[in-house]
C-alpha angles and dihedrals in degrees: 000000000000088000090073091050092048091047090049093051091048092049092050091051092047090047093053091049091048094050092046093050091046091054090047093049092051096043102039111008119112097018122130091019122148107224112306127129134115105293109287093001111092123225092249092059092049091054091047092054092045090048092053090049091050091048091053094045092046092049092050092049090047093052093046090049092051090048091051092049092048090047090053094052096042094055 
């Protein structure tokens, strides 16, 4: 069942990338922008919402990857 291990490793990598990008989007995204945004919503708020979504998605992928890896080694 090396497929489960490979899937777990891929999910962990995607989770780390998702969490890192989410932190970046919250901390840096939308700064030094001239105007922009979606109507009344400023660019900074759009990046904050996207960063929170990426953090949640990355964390879920990270947890699922760890579960898949642990499942592979426990079987």
